[in-house]
C-alpha positions as a Markdown table, in Angstrom:
| # | Residue | x | y | z |
|---|---|---|---|---|
| 1 | Met | -12.4 | 82.1 | 41.7 |
| 2 | Val | -14.5 | 81.2 | 44.8 |
| 3 | Glu | -13.2 | 78.0 | 46.4 |
| 4 | Arg | -15.7 | 75.4 | 47.5 |
| 5 | Pro | -15.4 | 73.2 | 50.6 |
| 6 | Ser | -13.6 | 70.0 | 50.2 |
| 7 | Pro | -15.8 | 67.7 | 48.1 |
| 8 | Ile | -14.7 | 64.4 | 49.6 |
| 9 | Ala | -13.6 | 65.1 | 53.1 |
| 10 | Pro | -16.4 | 64.2 | 55.6 |
| 11 | Glu | -15.5 | 64.3 | 59.3 |
| 12 | Gly | -14.0 | 60.8 | 59.3 |
| 13 | Glu | -11.8 | 61.6 | 56.3 |
| 14 | Ala | -10.8 | 65.0 | 57.7 |
| 15 | Arg | -9.3 | 63.3 | 60.8 |
| 16 | Phe | -7.5 | 60.9 | 58.5 |
| 17 | Ala | -6.2 | 63.7 | 56.4 |
| 18 | Thr | -4.7 | 65.4 | 59.5 |
| 19 | Ala | -3.0 | 62.2 | 60.6 |
| 20 | Ser | -1.6 | 61.3 | 57.1 |
| 21 | Pro | 1.0 | 63.5 | 55.5 |
| 22 | Leu | 0.4 | 64.6 | 51.9 |
| 23 | Ala | 3.9 | 64.0 | 50.6 |
| 24 | Pro | 4.0 | 60.2 | 50.5 |
| 25 | Ala | 0.6 | 60.0 | 48.8 |
| 26 | Leu | 1.6 | 62.7 | 46.3 |
| 27 | Ala | 4.8 | 60.9 | 45.5 |
| 28 | Ala | 3.1 | 57.5 | 45.2 |
| 29 | Met | 0.3 | 58.7 | 42.9 |
| 30 | Thr | 2.7 | 60.7 | 40.8 |
| 31 | Gly | 4.8 | 57.5 | 40.4 |
| 32 | Leu | 1.7 | 55.5 | 39.5 |
| 33 | Gln | 0.9 | 57.9 | 36.7 |
| 34 | Ala | 4.5 | 57.9 | 35.5 |
| 35 | Ile | 4.6 | 54.1 | 35.1 |
| 36 | Val | 1.2 | 54.0 | 33.4 |
| 37 | Ala | 2.4 | 56.8 | 31.0 |
| 38 | Ala | 5.7 | 55.0 | 30.3 |
| 39 | Thr | 3.9 | 51.8 | 29.3 |
| 40 | Leu | 1.2 | 53.7 | 27.3 |
| 41 | Phe | 3.7 | 55.6 | 25.2 |
| 42 | Ala | 6.4 | 52.9 | 25.0 |
| 43 | Pro | 5.1 | 51.4 | 21.7 |
| 44 | Gly | 5.2 | 54.9 | 20.1 |
| 45 | Val | 8.7 | 55.6 | 21.4 |
| 46 | Leu | 10.0 | 52.2 | 20.3 |
| 47 | Ala | 8.0 | 52.2 | 17.0 |
| 48 | Pro | 11.1 | 52.6 | 14.7 |
| 49 | Ser | 13.0 | 49.9 | 16.6 |
| 50 | Ala | 10.1 | 47.5 | 16.9 |
| 51 | Gly | 8.9 | 48.0 | 13.3 |
| 52 | Leu | 5.5 | 49.4 | 14.3 |
| 53 | Asp | 3.8 | 51.7 | 11.8 |
| 54 | Ala | 1.2 | 54.4 | 12.4 |
| 55 | Glu | -1.7 | 52.0 | 11.8 |
| 56 | Arg | -0.5 | 49.4 | 14.3 |
| 57 | Leu | 0.1 | 52.2 | 16.8 |
| 58 | Ala | -3.5 | 53.2 | 16.2 |
| 59 | Val | -4.6 | 49.6 | 17.1 |
| 60 | Trp | -2.7 | 49.8 | 20.3 |
| 61 | Ser | -4.0 | 53.2 | 21.4 |
| 62 | Thr | -7.6 | 52.4 | 20.4 |
| 63 | Thr | -7.5 | 49.2 | 22.5 |
| 64 | Val | -6.0 | 50.9 | 25.6 |
| 65 | Phe | -8.4 | 53.8 | 25.5 |
| 66 | Ala | -11.5 | 51.8 | 24.6 |
| 67 | Val | -11.0 | 49.7 | 27.7 |
| 68 | Gly | -9.8 | 52.8 | 29.7 |
| 69 | Thr | -13.1 | 54.6 | 28.8 |
| 70 | Thr | -15.1 | 51.8 | 30.4 |
| 71 | Thr | -12.9 | 51.4 | 33.4 |
| 72 | Ala | -12.7 | 55.1 | 34.0 |
| 73 | Phe | -16.5 | 55.3 | 34.0 |
| 74 | Phe | -16.6 | 52.8 | 36.9 |
| 75 | Gly | -13.3 | 53.9 | 38.4 |
| 76 | Gly | -15.0 | 56.1 | 41.0 |
| 77 | Arg | -17.2 | 53.1 | 42.0 |
| 78 | Leu | -14.1 | 50.9 | 42.4 |
| 79 | Val | -12.5 | 53.6 | 44.6 |
| 80 | Arg | -15.6 | 53.8 | 46.8 |
| 81 | Thr | -15.9 | 50.0 | 47.2 |
| 82 | Arg | -12.3 | 49.0 | 47.4 |
| 83 | Gly | -10.4 | 52.2 | 48.4 |
| 84 | Ser | -7.8 | 54.3 | 46.7 |
| 85 | Ala | -4.9 | 52.1 | 47.8 |
| 86 | Thr | -6.3 | 48.8 | 46.5 |
| 87 | Thr | -7.3 | 50.5 | 43.2 |
| 88 | Ala | -3.8 | 51.9 | 42.8 |
| 89 | Ile | -2.1 | 48.5 | 43.5 |
| 90 | Phe | -4.4 | 46.9 | 40.9 |
| 91 | Cys | -3.4 | 49.5 | 38.3 |
| 92 | Ala | 0.3 | 48.9 | 38.9 |
| 93 | Leu | -0.1 | 45.2 | 38.5 |
| 94 | Ala | -2.2 | 45.6 | 35.4 |
| 95 | Val | 0.6 | 47.7 | 33.9 |
| 96 | Ala | 3.1 | 45.0 | 34.7 |
| 97 | Val | 1.0 | 42.4 | 32.9 |
| 98 | Gly | 0.8 | 44.6 | 29.8 |
| 99 | Ala | 4.5 | 45.3 | 29.7 |
| 100 | Ala | 5.3 | 41.6 | 30.1 |
| 101 | Ile | 3.1 | 40.7 | 27.1 |
| 102 | Leu | 4.8 | 43.4 | 25.0 |
| 103 | Ser | 8.2 | 42.1 | 26.0 |
| 104 | Gly | 7.3 | 38.8 | 24.5 |
| 105 | Ser | 5.8 | 40.1 | 21.3 |
| 106 | Thr | 4.7 | 43.2 | 19.5 |
| 107 | Gly | 2.5 | 41.4 | 17.1 |
| 108 | Leu | -1.1 | 42.5 | 16.5 |
| 109 | Val | -2.7 | 40.0 | 18.9 |
| 110 | Ala | -0.1 | 40.8 | 21.6 |
| 111 | Leu | -0.8 | 44.6 | 21.1 |
| 112 | Val | -4.5 | 44.0 | 21.6 |
| 113 | Val | -4.1 | 41.8 | 24.7 |
| 114 | Ala | -1.5 | 44.1 | 26.3 |
| 115 | Gly | -3.7 | 47.1 | 25.4 |
| 116 | Val | -6.6 | 45.5 | 27.4 |
| 117 | Ala | -4.4 | 45.1 | 30.4 |
| 118 | Val | -3.0 | 48.6 | 30.3 |
| 119 | Gly | -6.5 | 49.9 | 29.7 |
| 120 | Phe | -7.6 | 48.4 | 33.0 |
| 121 | Ala | -4.9 | 50.5 | 34.7 |
| 122 | Phe | -5.4 | 53.6 | 32.7 |
| 123 | Gly | -9.1 | 54.1 | 33.6 |
| 124 | Pro | -9.2 | 53.9 | 37.4 |
| 125 | Glu | -5.8 | 55.5 | 38.0 |
| 126 | Thr | -6.9 | 59.1 | 37.9 |
| 127 | Pro | -10.1 | 58.8 | 39.9 |
| 128 | Ala | -8.2 | 56.9 | 42.6 |
| 129 | Ser | -5.4 | 59.5 | 42.7 |
| 130 | Thr | -7.8 | 62.5 | 42.6 |
| 131 | Ala | -10.0 | 61.1 | 45.4 |
| 132 | Leu | -7.0 | 60.4 | 47.7 |
| 133 | Leu | -5.2 | 63.7 | 47.1 |
| 134 | Ala | -8.3 | 65.9 | 47.3 |
| 135 | Ala | -9.1 | 64.3 | 50.7 |
| 136 | Leu | -5.6 | 65.3 | 51.9 |
| 137 | Thr | -5.4 | 68.8 | 50.4 |
| 138 | Pro | -7.1 | 72.1 | 51.3 |
| 139 | Pro | -9.3 | 73.4 | 48.4 |
| 140 | Ser | -7.0 | 76.4 | 47.9 |
| 141 | Arg | -4.0 | 74.1 | 47.2 |
| 142 | Arg | -5.7 | 71.5 | 45.0 |
| 143 | Pro | -4.8 | 73.1 | 41.6 |
| 144 | Leu | -1.1 | 73.0 | 42.5 |
| 145 | Val | -1.2 | 69.6 | 44.1 |
| 146 | Leu | -3.2 | 67.9 | 41.4 |
| 147 | Ser | -0.9 | 69.6 | 38.8 |
| 148 | Val | 2.1 | 68.1 | 40.5 |
| 149 | Arg | 0.5 | 64.7 | 40.4 |
| 150 | Gln | -0.2 | 65.1 | 36.7 |
| 151 | Thr | 3.5 | 65.6 | 36.1 |
| 152 | Gly | 3.8 | 61.9 | 36.4 |
| 153 | Asn | 2.6 | 61.7 | 32.8 |
| 154 | Gln | 5.6 | 63.8 | 31.7 |
| 155 | Ile | 8.0 | 62.0 | 34.0 |
| 156 | Gly | 7.0 | 58.6 | 32.6 |
| 157 | Ala | 6.8 | 59.8 | 29.0 |
| 158 | Ala | 10.1 | 61.7 | 29.1 |
| 159 | Gly | 11.9 | 58.9 | 30.8 |
| 160 | Ala | 10.6 | 56.4 | 28.3 |
| 161 | Ser | 11.6 | 58.7 | 25.4 |
| 162 | Leu | 15.2 | 59.0 | 26.7 |
| 163 | Val | 15.8 | 55.6 | 28.1 |
| 164 | Leu | 13.8 | 53.0 | 26.1 |
| 165 | Pro | 15.4 | 53.7 | 22.7 |
| 166 | Val | 18.8 | 53.3 | 24.2 |
| 167 | Val | 17.9 | 50.1 | 26.0 |
| 168 | Ala | 16.3 | 48.8 | 22.7 |
| 169 | Ala | 19.5 | 49.6 | 20.8 |
| 170 | Thr | 21.8 | 47.9 | 23.3 |
| 171 | Ala | 19.7 | 45.0 | 24.7 |
| 172 | Gly | 16.7 | 44.7 | 22.4 |
| 173 | Val | 13.1 | 45.8 | 22.3 |
| 174 | Ser | 12.0 | 43.0 | 24.7 |
| 175 | Ala | 14.4 | 44.3 | 27.3 |
| 176 | Ala | 13.0 | 47.8 | 27.0 |
| 177 | Phe | 9.4 | 46.6 | 27.6 |
| 178 | Gly | 10.7 | 44.3 | 30.3 |
| 179 | Leu | 12.3 | 47.2 | 32.2 |
| 180 | Val | 8.9 | 49.0 | 32.4 |
| 181 | Gly | 7.3 | 45.8 | 33.7 |
| 182 | Val | 9.9 | 45.4 | 36.5 |
| 183 | Leu | 9.4 | 49.1 | 37.5 |
| 184 | Ala | 5.6 | 48.5 | 37.7 |
| 185 | Leu | 6.1 | 45.5 | 40.0 |
| 186 | Leu | 8.4 | 47.6 | 42.3 |
| 187 | Leu | 5.8 | 50.3 | 42.5 |
| 188 | Ala | 3.0 | 47.8 | 43.4 |
| 189 | Gly | 5.2 | 46.7 | 46.3 |
| 190 | Cys | 5.7 | 50.3 | 47.5 |
| 191 | Leu | 2.0 | 51.0 | 47.2 |
| 192 | Ala | 1.2 | 47.9 | 49.3 |
| 193 | Val | 3.5 | 49.2 | 52.1 |
| 194 | Leu | 2.0 | 52.7 | 52.0 |
| 195 | Ala | -1.6 | 51.4 | 51.8 |
| 196 | Arg | -2.0 | 51.2 | 55.6 |
| 197 | Arg | -1.8 | 55.0 | 55.8 |
| 198 | Trp | -4.7 | 55.4 | 53.3 |
| 199 | Arg | -7.1 | 52.8 | 54.9 |
| 200 | Gly | -10.7 | 54.2 | 54.8 |
| 201 | Val | -10.1 | 57.0 | 52.2 |
| 202 | Gly | -12.5 | 56.8 | 49.3 |
| 203 | Thr | -14.7 | 54.2 | 50.9 |
| 204 | Ile | -17.2 | 56.4 | 52.7 |
| 205 | Gly | -20.7 | 56.5 | 51.3 |
| 206 | Ser | -22.5 | 54.5 | 48.6 |
| 207 | Pro | -21.2 | 54.4 | 45.0 |
| 208 | Leu | -23.1 | 56.1 | 42.2 |
| 209 | Ala | -24.9 | 53.7 | 39.8 |
| 210 | Leu | -24.5 | 54.2 | 36.1 |
| 211 | Pro | -27.7 | 56.1 | 35.5 |
| 212 | Ala | -26.7 | 58.5 | 38.3 |
| 213 | Val | -23.3 | 59.1 | 36.7 |
| 214 | Val | -25.0 | 60.0 | 33.4 |
| 215 | Arg | -27.4 | 62.4 | 35.2 |
| 216 | Leu | -24.4 | 64.0 | 36.9 |
| 217 | Leu | -23.0 | 65.2 | 33.6 |
| 218 | Arg | -26.4 | 66.1 | 32.2 |
| 219 | Asp | -27.5 | 68.2 | 35.2 |
| 220 | His | -24.1 | 69.9 | 35.8 |
| 221 | Arg | -23.7 | 71.6 | 32.5 |
| 222 | Glu | -20.3 | 73.0 | 33.1 |
| 223 | Leu | -19.0 | 69.6 | 33.9 |
| 224 | Gly | -20.5 | 68.4 | 30.7 |
| 225 | Arg | -18.8 | 71.2 | 28.8 |
| 226 | Leu | -15.5 | 70.4 | 30.3 |
| 227 | Ala | -15.9 | 66.8 | 29.3 |
| 228 | Leu | -16.6 | 67.7 | 25.7 |
| 229 | Val | -13.7 | 70.1 | 25.2 |
| 230 | Ser | -11.3 | 67.5 | 26.7 |
| 231 | Val | -12.1 | 65.2 | 23.8 |
| 232 | Pro | -10.0 | 67.0 | 21.1 |
| 233 | Trp | -7.5 | 68.1 | 23.7 |
| 234 | Gly | -6.9 | 64.6 | 24.8 |
| 235 | Ala | -6.6 | 63.5 | 21.2 |
| 236 | Leu | -4.0 | 66.1 | 20.6 |
| 237 | Gln | -2.0 | 65.2 | 23.6 |
| 238 | Leu | -2.1 | 61.6 | 22.6 |
| 239 | Leu | -1.0 | 62.5 | 19.1 |
| 240 | Val | 2.0 | 64.4 | 20.4 |
| 241 | Asn | 3.0 | 61.6 | 22.7 |
| 242 | Gly | 2.3 | 58.7 | 20.4 |
| 243 | Trp | 3.1 | 59.9 | 16.9 |
| 244 | Phe | 5.6 | 62.8 | 17.4 |
| 245 | Val | 8.6 | 60.6 | 17.0 |
| 246 | Leu | 7.3 | 59.2 | 13.7 |
| 247 | Leu | 6.4 | 62.8 | 12.5 |
| 248 | Val | 9.9 | 64.0 | 13.2 |
| 249 | Val | 11.6 | 61.0 | 11.6 |
| 250 | Glu | 9.4 | 61.5 | 8.5 |
| 251 | Thr | 9.6 | 65.3 | 8.2 |
| 252 | Arg | 13.0 | 66.1 | 9.6 |
| 253 | Gly | 15.0 | 62.9 | 8.8 |
| 254 | Leu | 16.2 | 62.4 | 12.4 |
| 255 | Asp | 17.1 | 58.9 | 13.7 |
| 256 | Pro | 15.0 | 57.3 | 16.4 |
| 257 | Ile | 17.3 | 58.4 | 19.2 |
| 258 | Gly | 17.4 | 62.0 | 18.0 |
| 259 | Ala | 13.6 | 62.1 | 17.6 |
| 260 | Gly | 13.2 | 60.6 | 21.0 |
| 261 | Arg | 15.3 | 63.5 | 22.4 |
| 262 | Leu | 13.1 | 66.0 | 20.7 |
| 263 | Leu | 10.0 | 64.3 | 22.2 |
| 264 | Ala | 11.7 | 64.3 | 25.6 |
| 265 | Val | 12.0 | 68.1 | 25.3 |
| 266 | Ala | 8.3 | 68.3 | 24.6 |
| 267 | Gln | 7.6 | 66.1 | 27.7 |
| 268 | Ile | 9.9 | 68.3 | 29.8 |
| 269 | Gly | 7.9 | 71.2 | 28.6 |
| 270 | Gly | 4.8 | 69.5 | 29.7 |
| 271 | Leu | 6.3 | 68.8 | 33.1 |
| 272 | Val | 7.2 | 72.4 | 33.6 |
| 273 | Gly | 3.7 | 73.4 | 32.4 |
| 274 | Arg | 1.9 | 71.1 | 34.8 |
| 275 | Leu | 3.9 | 72.6 | 37.7 |
| 276 | Gly | 3.8 | 76.2 | 36.5 |
| 277 | Trp | 0.2 | 76.3 | 35.4 |
| 278 | Gly | -0.9 | 75.0 | 38.8 |
| 279 | Ala | 0.7 | 77.9 | 40.4 |
| 280 | Val | -0.7 | 80.3 | 37.8 |
| 281 | Ala | -4.2 | 79.0 | 38.3 |
| 282 | Thr | -4.2 | 79.9 | 42.0 |
| 283 | Val | -4.1 | 83.6 | 40.8 |
| 284 | Thr | -6.0 | 83.5 | 37.5 |
| 285 | Gly | -8.5 | 80.7 | 38.2 |
| 286 | Thr | -8.6 | 77.5 | 36.3 |
| 287 | Arg | -11.2 | 78.3 | 33.6 |
| 288 | Pro | -9.5 | 81.3 | 31.9 |
| 289 | Leu | -6.2 | 79.4 | 32.0 |
| 290 | Leu | -7.7 | 76.3 | 30.4 |
| 291 | Ile | -9.1 | 78.4 | 27.5 |
| 292 | Gly | -5.7 | 80.0 | 26.8 |
| 293 | Leu | -4.0 | 76.6 | 26.9 |
| 294 | Gly | -6.5 | 75.1 | 24.5 |
| 295 | Leu | -5.9 | 77.9 | 22.0 |
| 296 | Ala | -2.2 | 77.8 | 22.3 |
| 297 | Met | -1.9 | 74.0 | 22.0 |
| 298 | Gly | -4.0 | 73.9 | 18.8 |
| 299 | Val | -2.1 | 76.8 | 17.1 |
| 300 | Thr | 1.3 | 75.3 | 18.0 |
| 301 | Ala | 0.4 | 71.8 | 16.7 |
| 302 | Val | -0.9 | 73.2 | 13.4 |
| 303 | Gly | 2.1 | 75.5 | 13.0 |
| 304 | Ser | 4.7 | 72.8 | 13.7 |
| 305 | Ala | 3.0 | 70.4 | 11.3 |
| 306 | Ile | 2.8 | 72.9 | 8.5 |
| 307 | Ala | 6.4 | 74.1 | 9.0 |
| 308 | Gly | 7.8 | 70.6 | 8.9 |
| 309 | Ala | 11.3 | 70.4 | 7.4 |
| 310 | Ala | 11.2 | 74.1 | 6.7 |
| 311 | Leu | 11.4 | 74.8 | 10.4 |
| 312 | Pro | 15.0 | 75.7 | 11.3 |
| 313 | Ser | 16.8 | 73.3 | 13.7 |
| 314 | Ala | 17.3 | 76.1 | 16.2 |
| 315 | Ala | 13.5 | 76.6 | 16.3 |
| 316 | Ala | 12.5 | 73.0 | 16.4 |
| 317 | Trp | 13.6 | 72.6 | 20.1 |
| 318 | Pro | 11.6 | 75.6 | 21.5 |
| 319 | Met | 8.6 | 74.6 | 19.3 |
| 320 | Ala | 8.7 | 71.1 | 20.8 |
| 321 | Ala | 8.9 | 72.7 | 24.3 |
| 322 | Val | 5.9 | 75.0 | 23.7 |
| 323 | Leu | 3.9 | 72.1 | 22.3 |
| 324 | Gly | 4.6 | 70.1 | 25.4 |
| 325 | Leu | 4.0 | 73.1 | 27.7 |
| 326 | Thr | 0.5 | 73.4 | 26.3 |
| 327 | Ala | -0.7 | 70.1 | 24.8 |
| 328 | Ser | 0.7 | 68.1 | 27.8 |
| 329 | Gly | 0.4 | 70.8 | 30.5 |
| 330 | Trp | -3.3 | 71.3 | 30.7 |
| 331 | Asn | -4.4 | 68.1 | 32.5 |
| 332 | Gly | -3.6 | 69.1 | 36.1 |
| 333 | Ile | -5.6 | 72.3 | 35.8 |
| 334 | Phe | -8.4 | 70.4 | 34.1 |
| 335 | Val | -8.6 | 67.8 | 36.9 |
| 336 | Ala | -8.5 | 70.6 | 39.5 |
| 337 | Glu | -11.5 | 72.3 | 37.8 |
| 338 | Val | -13.4 | 69.0 | 37.7 |
| 339 | Ala | -12.8 | 68.6 | 41.5 |
| 340 | Arg | -13.9 | 72.2 | 42.1 |
| 341 | Leu | -17.2 | 71.7 | 40.3 |
| 342 | Ala | -17.9 | 68.2 | 41.7 |
| 343 | Pro | -20.9 | 67.7 | 44.0 |
| 344 | Asp | -20.0 | 67.2 | 47.6 |
| 345 | Gly | -18.6 | 63.8 | 48.3 |
| 346 | Arg | -18.4 | 62.8 | 44.7 |
| 347 | Val | -15.0 | 63.7 | 43.4 |
| 348 | Ala | -14.0 | 60.1 | 42.5 |
| 349 | Glu | -17.2 | 59.4 | 40.6 |
| 350 | Thr | -17.3 | 62.9 | 39.0 |
| 351 | Thr | -13.7 | 62.5 | 37.8 |
| 352 | Gly | -14.3 | 59.1 | 36.4 |
| 353 | Ala | -17.5 | 60.3 | 34.6 |
| 354 | Val | -15.7 | 63.2 | 33.0 |
| 355 | Leu | -12.7 | 61.2 | 32.0 |
| 356 | Ala | -15.0 | 58.6 | 30.5 |
| 357 | Val | -16.1 | 61.3 | 28.0 |
| 358 | Ser | -12.5 | 62.6 | 27.7 |
| 359 | Tyr | -11.3 | 59.1 | 26.7 |
| 360 | Val | -13.6 | 59.1 | 23.7 |
| 361 | Gly | -11.1 | 61.4 | 22.1 |
| 362 | Leu | -8.4 | 58.9 | 23.0 |
| 363 | Val | -10.4 | 56.2 | 21.3 |
| 364 | Val | -11.5 | 58.1 | 18.2 |
| 365 | Gly | -8.2 | 60.1 | 17.9 |
| 366 | Pro | -6.1 | 57.2 | 16.7 |
| 367 | Leu | -8.7 | 56.3 | 14.2 |
| 368 | Val | -8.7 | 59.8 | 12.9 |
| 369 | Val | -4.9 | 59.8 | 12.8 |
| 370 | Ala | -4.9 | 56.5 | 10.8 |
| 371 | Ala | -7.5 | 57.7 | 8.3 |
| 372 | Val | -6.0 | 61.1 | 7.7 |
| 373 | Thr | -2.5 | 59.7 | 7.5 |
| 374 | Ala | -3.6 | 57.2 | 4.9 |
| 375 | Ile | -5.2 | 60.0 | 2.8 |
| 376 | Ala | -3.0 | 63.0 | 3.3 |
| 377 | Gly | 0.0 | 62.1 | 5.6 |
| 378 | Leu | 0.7 | 62.3 | 9.3 |
| 379 | Ala | 1.3 | 66.1 | 9.2 |
| 380 | Ser | -2.2 | 66.6 | 8.1 |
| 381 | Ala | -3.5 | 64.6 | 11.1 |
| 382 | Phe | -1.7 | 67.1 | 13.4 |
| 383 | Val | -3.4 | 70.0 | 11.5 |
| 384 | Val | -6.9 | 68.5 | 11.8 |
| 385 | Ile | -6.7 | 67.7 | 15.5 |
| 386 | Gly | -4.9 | 70.9 | 16.3 |
| 387 | Ala | -7.7 | 72.9 | 14.6 |
| 388 | Ala | -10.3 | 70.9 | 16.6 |
| 389 | Ala | -8.5 | 71.9 | 19.8 |
| 390 | Val | -8.8 | 75.6 | 19.0 |
| 391 | Leu | -12.5 | 75.2 | 18.3 |
| 392 | Ala | -12.9 | 73.4 | 21.7 |
| 393 | Ala | -11.3 | 76.3 | 23.5 |
| 394 | Val | -13.7 | 78.7 | 21.8 |
| 395 | Phe | -16.6 | 76.5 | 22.9 |
| 396 | Leu | -15.3 | 76.5 | 26.5 |
| 397 | Ser | -15.0 | 80.3 | 26.5 |
| 398 | Arg | -18.8 | 80.6 | 26.0 |
| 399 | Gly | -19.6 | 78.8 | 29.3 |
| 400 | Arg | -19.8 | 80.1 | 32.8 |
| 401 | Ser | -16.7 | 80.4 | 35.0 |
């Protein structure tokens, strides 16, 4: 794979990158994604304790990602005009608001309002993080660095899977959501302190208008292809994170804490994948690896759903790990490939534009889950979306590296 020059590091930012160490930015942006993920998946993890069924979880997810799609589309513009630091602080505060609402109620109206708040965090978070870290990282190291940043999703989801059911069992569902809100506020304070180091990053140049963003994906066909294949992949990742606990409870008869532990294994698998795949991509290139992960995630999801209760307990744990390794491990490589293909100086806008298409899967996915579950059961939803992930990998393989 031939590396391209840094897409967002003009002379002024290059000097800033030299003066500002990467580690604090990487830690902060990983933490931001972790808290967003913890809030996003908390209703699914707490579903048995909070009395949330698959249909109400679909309302939550659809709301978050419908808003997230819009805010991701304009996330690059927000980074350009306000900077990565301000955007990140805004995202952390939006998460705190959403968690506070959920701590008060998990009724339908509360789910929608909280989902809107979390959606405002979910959309701009990745463009802000990608723009900042790409400015601070040499092109040859971006797949690994961005993969490390993407581990925040697994850190937050695994932590929520392990901790929140225990908190809910001992102190109540409200306390579990409240804990997430407090952590979000603490993170916002840390980001405010670190923001001085990032002043000026992501604010050079004029933002792309909406028609220009649309033309960006139309004129750069490989970016458009990436955006399309990420639709079913994102839907499958969401399915694993949001509905896996319910699937395990239904098909294997585990209690919520046991099912949460199995989900945590999947999340740890995703964490290992995001770190490991980033290192592998520096040797193999991002495109071939993405194709392989797409095939593997789809096959594993279909296999685990079909096996159900027939899958021996000894095999359930490694199956969950493989599912997380693939279905939750592809994102860092994906973001690195988007950054590699982005036009010079347009990483934030390109990432936001691609993710806006990706989030269509996160909006439509819950609706598909709800419809298929009502007709044929939750396991069938895993089969349908897993098969779509395999087809997407085949489609990507027909493009140019």
